[in-house]
C-alpha angles and dihedrals in degrees: 000000000000086000094058092043094053093045092053089049086054091049091049096048098040099039138038089242103125122230103195145148121015092351089059092049089052094048094046125183145244137146090258091053090048090053091050090050088067088078088066096057092109088049087059086059091061087053094049099033101050096054094040087052090052091050090052092048092047095050089049089051091048092054103039118184090358113143090220094050096099093051094042091050093045090050097047094044091050093049087050093054092049090049090049096051096034089237086288096158098030085061091053091052089050094051094047090049093051089048100046092035094048101052140012090207114097097219095046092046090055092050091050090051092058089058108101094209120094123237136197094273091050094046091051093050093047094052091045094052095046092047090047094053092046095046097042089045092051089045090053089050092051094048103034103021135244098298095053093048092047091049088044090055092054096044090046094054093049097044094045089055092053092058099068090056088066088054093052091048098049108030138060120255115237142167106026116114118243086251096056110124091221097050094095089054092053096051113111114284123211130231090266094060089042088052090053092053092045086053090056092050096043092053091051092048092047089054092047096048092049089050098047108015094165092063118101095238091157092066091051092052088048089056091051089050090051090050088052091052094047090051093045091053091046094051092045094048097043105029104019086231141007140287134197088265090054089055093053090048091050091056092048094050095044092051095050089044091051091052094044096052090046090054090053089058096056127083118266113268116254113257 
């Protein structure tokens, strides 16, 4: 039962899906439970990725044979995922961009990241990230078809949510105040919690490979890993550790890198 409770806490924390009433009473809450819920971050990828993939497929079905179908489906599914998560990770990306872009000084960068207002660097990063998702997803749909794009959406959401767990496991947490609501999540996780996250991911990728065995999913996962390595190096060099915003940015970069790497493995779309 603890597994289910921790999973539901993760869903409540990382999405706008409410866990209320008797269910909330049954789940309970404590900082220790919130920390344990980090292991289910990839499980939240299932919760976000599956309906987002359905939205993409539904829009594609609604606009059959329309030249704009890939772009409209990519745009609306991206909007849906942002609404479902409350732009939780996009906000982290914007804050990190503001901090690192606003100052080369570590302490000043951390101070800027705590400001809830978005700056020019954050706005630019947010626009580029959202545009990249829509463009690459539309490219995948044009090259591989609607099914490949929809499945890639699901796999990308799960895979990208595994990557921050490696950051938590291997790096020091810095910057957030003791009263920060995300601080328990960012405390170091052990191998057991990491194994739970890997299990969520492995189940998703097993399903994906069984459904579309001819697609080069390994190349997409490699892209996400490269995104993780790049973010890890950036956080170590600039902050000597990670913050909650850094985890959100890692998820965003890994998701885009996953989709981009997959798009490179597909045949070029017909002109």
